[in-house]
KOLKEVEX-779855 format. One record per residue (C-alpha): residue in one letter; x, y, z. Coordinates in steps of 0.25 Angstrom, whole numbers, padded with zeros to 4 digits, always signed. Example, Ala and Ser with C-alpha at 12.3 -4.5 7.8 and 13.67 -1.06 7.14 Angstrom:
2
A+0049-0018+0031/S+0055-0004+0029/
// end
This chain:
427
M+0000+0000+0000/Q+0011+0010+0004/T+0018+0006-0009/M+0006+0010-0018/V+0005+0023-0010/K+0019+0027-0012/T+0018+0023-0027/G+0006+0032-0029/I+0013+0044-0022/A+0025+0042-0031/V+0016+0043-0043/V+0009+0055-0038/L+0022+0062-0036/G+0027+0059-0049/A+0015+0064-0057/T+0015+0077-0048/A+0030+0079-0052/F+0027+0077-0067/L+0015+0087-0067/A+0024+0097-0059/G+0035+0095-0069/T+0026+0097-0081/R+0019+0109-0075/Y+0033+0115-0073/S+0038+0112-0087/S+0025+0118-0092/L+0026+0131-0084/S+0041+0132-0088/R+0038+0131-0102/G+0026+0141-0101/H+0035+0150-0093/S+0046+0149-0104/A+0036+0151-0115/T+0030+0164-0109/H+0044+0170-0109/R+0047+0167-0124/R+0043+0177-0133/I+0034+0172-0145/L+0037+0179-0158/Y+0026+0173-0166/Y+0017+0161-0169/Q+0020+0152-0181/D+0013+0141-0189/P+0021+0128-0186/M+0018+0123-0200/H+0021+0136-0207/P+0031+0144-0199/G+0030+0156-0209/Y+0016+0159-0202/H+0018+0168-0190/S+0007+0174-0180/D+0008+0184-0169/R-0001+0175-0160/P-0004+0161-0158/G-0015+0154-0166/I-0017+0144-0177/A-0010+0144-0190/P-0019+0148-0201/D-0014+0138-0212/C-0012+0125-0204/G-0020+0127-0191/M-0009+0124-0182/R-0006+0132-0169/L+0004+0143-0171/E+0017+0141-0163/P+0025+0152-0156/V+0038+0156-0160/F+0047+0161-0149/A+0057+0172-0150/D+0068+0164-0144/A+0067+0153-0155/P+0079+0153-0165/D+0071+0155-0178/A+0062+0165-0172/A+0073+0174-0167/E+0078+0175-0181/E+0064+0177-0187/S+0061+0188-0177/K+0073+0196-0183/I+0066+0195-0197/P+0058+0207-0201/S+0044+0203-0205/R+0039+0205-0219/P+0026+0204-0225/C+0021+0190-0229/S+0035+0184-0225/V+0036+0169-0223/Q+0045+0162-0213/V+0049+0148-0215/S+0059+0140-0207/R+0071+0133-0213/D+0065+0119-0209/V+0052+0123-0216/Q+0059+0128-0228/Q+0067+0115-0230/I+0054+0107-0229/V+0046+0115-0239/G+0058+0117-0248/V+0060+0132-0248/E+0072+0137-0256/T+0078+0150-0258/T+0088+0157-0267/I+0094+0171-0269/A+0089+0181-0279/T+0101+0185-0288/Q+0104+0197-0296/G+0111+0196-0309/T+0110+0196-0325/E+0105+0183-0330/R+0111+0178-0344/P+0103+0165-0346/A+0102+0159-0360/A+0089+0156-0367/R+0088+0143-0374/L+0081+0144-0387/F+0077+0134-0398/G+0081+0138-0411/R+0080+0133-0426/V+0091+0134-0436/A+0088+0141-0449/A+0096+0146-0461/D+0101+0161-0461/E+0091+0167-0470/G+0102+0177-0475/R+0110+0165-0480/I+0099+0158-0487/V+0099+0158-0503/R+0088+0154-0512/V+0091+0149-0526/V+0079+0155-0534/T+0078+0154-0549/A+0076+0167-0557/T+0070+0160-0569/D+0062+0149-0573/G+0069+0136-0576/W+0070+0120-0576/V+0079+0113-0566/Q+0089+0104-0574/A+0098+0099-0563/V+0099+0098-0548/F+0111+0095-0540/P+0113+0088-0527/A+0112+0099-0517/S+0098+0098-0510/T+0092+0103-0497/A+0102+0103-0485/N+0114+0101-0494/A+0126+0111-0493/V+0130+0118-0506/Q+0142+0127-0509/K+0141+0140-0517/D+0139+0138-0532/E+0136+0123-0531/L+0127+0118-0542/L+0113+0116-0537/A+0105+0114-0550/S+0103+0119-0564/F+0091+0123-0572/Y+0087+0128-0586/S+0080+0142-0589/R+0078+0148-0603/E+0081+0162-0597/F+0095+0158-0594/V+0098+0154-0609/S+0095+0169-0614/A+0103+0175-0602/Q+0115+0166-0605/E+0115+0169-0620/A+0115+0184-0616/F+0127+0181-0606/I+0135+0174-0617/Y+0132+0184-0627/G+0138+0195-0617/L+0150+0187-0614/N+0153+0186-0629/A+0151+0200-0631/R+0160+0204-0620/D+0171+0195-0626/R+0170+0202-0639/L+0171+0216-0633/S+0183+0212-0625/G+0190+0207-0638/P+0196+0215-0650/S+0183+0218-0655/A+0178+0226-0643/L+0171+0239-0647/N+0170+0249-0636/S+0169+0249-0621/E+0154+0253-0622/Q+0151+0239-0628/V+0159+0232-0617/R+0151+0239-0606/S+0138+0235-0613/T+0142+0221-0614/A+0147+0220-0600/A+0134+0225-0595/Q+0126+0215-0603/M+0135+0204-0597/R+0132+0209-0583/A+0117+0209-0587/T+0117+0195-0592/E+0125+0190-0580/E+0115+0196-0571/T+0104+0189-0578/L+0110+0176-0577/R+0112+0177-0562/A+0098+0182-0560/L+0093+0170-0567/G+0101+0161-0558/M+0114+0158-0565/G+0126+0158-0556/T+0140+0164-0559/T+0147+0151-0561/Q+0138+0147-0573/M+0139+0161-0579/R+0154+0159-0579/E+0152+0146-0586/I+0144+0152-0597/A+0154+0163-0598/T+0165+0153-0600/T+0157+0143-0610/R+0148+0153-0617/E+0138+0143-0617/I+0123+0144-0612/A+0120+0135-0600/R+0108+0128-0602/N+0106+0126-0587/V+0108+0136-0576/A+0115+0131-0563/I+0110+0134-0549/R+0121+0135-0540/A+0122+0137-0525/P+0123+0152-0522/I+0129+0150-0508/S+0135+0139-0500/G+0125+0133-0490/V+0114+0123-0488/V+0102+0120-0497/L+0090+0123-0489/S+0080+0119-0500/R+0080+0114-0514/N+0068+0116-0523/I+0073+0110-0537/A+0072+0098-0545/V+0077+0093-0559/G+0067+0097-0569/Q+0060+0107-0560/R+0054+0119-0567/F+0055+0132-0559/E+0051+0146-0560/R+0057+0159-0557/N+0060+0162-0542/T+0060+0147-0538/E+0069+0144-0526/L+0077+0132-0530/Y+0087+0131-0518/R+0088+0138-0505/L+0102+0138-0499/A+0107+0143-0485/D+0121+0146-0479/L+0120+0139-0466/R+0133+0143-0460/H+0125+0154-0453/I+0111+0151-0448/W+0100+0156-0440/V+0094+0150-0427/L+0079+0154-0425/A+0074+0153-0411/D+0062+0157-0402/V+0063+0165-0390/S+0052+0164-0379/E+0044+0176-0375/S+0051+0176-0361/E+0065+0176-0366/A+0063+0186-0378/P+0065+0199-0370/Y+0079+0194-0366/I+0084+0190-0380/R+0093+0200-0387/A+0097+0200-0402/R+0112+0198-0405/T+0113+0189-0394/F+0122+0177-0395/A+0117+0163-0392/D+0122+0149-0392/V+0117+0137-0401/P+0121+0124-0396/Y+0121+0112-0406/Q+0127+0099-0405/G+0138+0103-0396/R+0141+0116-0403/T+0137+0130-0400/F+0134+0140-0410/R+0134+0155-0408/A+0121+0162-0412/K+0118+0176-0413/M+0103+0181-0411/T+0101+0191-0423/D+0086+0192-0423/I+0074+0193-0414/S+0060+0193-0420/P+0052+0205-0417/V+0039+0196-0418/F+0035+0188-0407/D+0029+0174-0410/P+0015+0173-0404/I+0014+0158-0406/S+0027+0153-0400/R+0028+0166-0391/T+0043+0168-0395/L+0052+0177-0402/K+0060+0172-0414/V+0075+0175-0414/R+0086+0172-0423/F+0101+0168-0421/E+0112+0167-0431/V+0122+0156-0430/D+0135+0153-0438/N+0134+0139-0443/P+0147+0136-0450/D+0147+0121-0450/L+0132+0120-0453/V+0129+0113-0440/L+0116+0120-0438/K+0106+0118-0449/P+0092+0124-0452/D+0080+0119-0444/M+0089+0114-0433/F+0084+0117-0419/V+0095+0122-0409/D+0096+0128-0395/I+0100+0143-0393/N+0105+0148-0380/V+0103+0163-0380/P+0107+0172-0368/L+0096+0181-0363/A+0098+0195-0358/L+0091+0195-0345/P+0091+0208-0337/A+0098+0208-0323/G+0090+0206-0311/I+0087+0198-0298/T+0083+0184-0302/V+0077+0172-0294/P+0073+0158-0297/A+0059+0157-0304/D+0054+0148-0293/A+0056+0160-0283/V+0045+0168-0289/L+0030+0164-0286/D+0022+0170-0297/S+0007+0171-0294/G+0004+0178-0307/L+0001+0191-0300/A+0013+0192-0292/K+0027+0186-0291/T+0033+0182-0277/V+0046+0178-0272/Y+0049+0174-0257/V+0061+0180-0251/E+0069+0175-0239/Y+0072+0188-0232/A+0076+0181-0219/T+0079+0166-0215/G+0066+0158-0217/T+0058+0171-0220/F+0052+0173-0234/E+0045+0185-0239/P+0037+0186-0252/R+0040+0196-0262/L+0033+0201-0275/V+0043+0202-0286/E+0043+0206-0300/T+0050+0197-0310/G+0057+0199-0323/W+0063+0189-0333/R+0062+0174-0330/F+0072+0165-0337/G+0074+0150-0333/D+0073+0149-0318/R+0076+0164-0315/V+0067+0175-0313/Q+0071+0190-0312/V+0065+0198-0301/I+0063+0213-0304/H+0057+0217-0291/G+0055+0211-0278/L+0069+0204-0275/Q+0083+0209-0272/N+0096+0202-0275/G+0100+0192-0265/E+0087+0189-0259/R+0083+0175-0256/V+0070+0170-0263/V+0063+0157-0261/T+0063+0148-0273/A+0056+0135-0268/G+0045+0134-0257/N+0040+0148-0261/F+0026+0143-0263/L+0026+0139-0248/L+0031+0152-0244/D+0021+0159-0252/S+0009+0151-0246/E+0014+0155-0232/S+0015+0169-0236/R+0001+0169-0241/V-0004+0164-0228/K+0004+0175-0221/R-0002+0185-0230/T-0016+0181-0226/T-0013+0181-0211/A-0004+0193-0211/S-0011+0202-0221/C+0001+0204-0230/S+0001+0204-0245/P+0010+0201-0256/S+0013+0216-0259/D+0019+0217-0245/A+0028+0205-0248/S+0034+0213-0260/A+0036+0226-0253/A+0050+0222-0248/W+0056+0224-0262/R+0049+0238-0263/R+0055+0243-0250/P+0067+0252-0251/
// end
């Protein structure tokens, strides 16, 4: 019996001591808490939300937790001046949601636009072999489309009645000149008249299509050539051949088209966004099969193509080895003349259609929304005309989360996007 009494007394004393200790600890914590200064209350799920009084978080419904002045992070945050609609995110949360930042830089960008071009013959180096009279094709020689030919190479021959009478006049003039230059020459007036007639007949033969080589042969043999030879007027490539044996043709018929491809054109389209930064007389590179050709932009079309939404540009390229051929497709790397300015990655700019916003980290873990005005955009870089300064750190990833937090704060703190952009308007 005594043993049971002693055991009961021990249990009661132990419970009393436990309750006393718990009460003392609670009083100690309460006494300590009453002496700690509370800076603000924050949402445990979204630390960027702050309130001056305890309550419930508006977005998640959790109870707001106090942040004391002696907390390490709070001591730093208390030194940061408050800005409208700013958002505070701890480093741990930034790592979880993937917030990334970079520095806005000042400099002159010299990127190169990659254009898609088509090789074409230089129109100034294209020669058309056109007949000046009616006739019949008597013979055609091997040179055909895409073949290279040399100047004065024989291409074809044809017969024409007009050439017979013109050759007779030419031979008569040659015989008359020979007589006047001999012992039976009369006077200088006849010599001049005969020379004028000779020049007229030579011009007639050339106008009809006879070449200098064949006229020399007639002058040597003094025989009328039944067929007129068609010779290549230049060294080049046959672009087209419209002739066959026995073919009857009329005056002004194009029989051959030749081109000198040692100097060619490359025609390309420039997009509407890149067109303002393309300059005439700009040098570009045309890489092709391990070689790089130097090209010069010589013409920019003043007419905008409404279908492809592009401008037509022309480059001239030296092609001594005939590596580039008409209708080939090639790439062209053209440097763009972009104006100097502050640039940021394109992902840093949130474009709502009515306004463009970037988030600037002006203190550790504290981000401020800024309304900005942008200029050119090329690749993954965007020029910022107003709203940023060189060296400021902007958010490039996770800015959608910061934007949602800022919008919540705008609702509760009655701040507006216009307040957020006032920082870059201050002196």
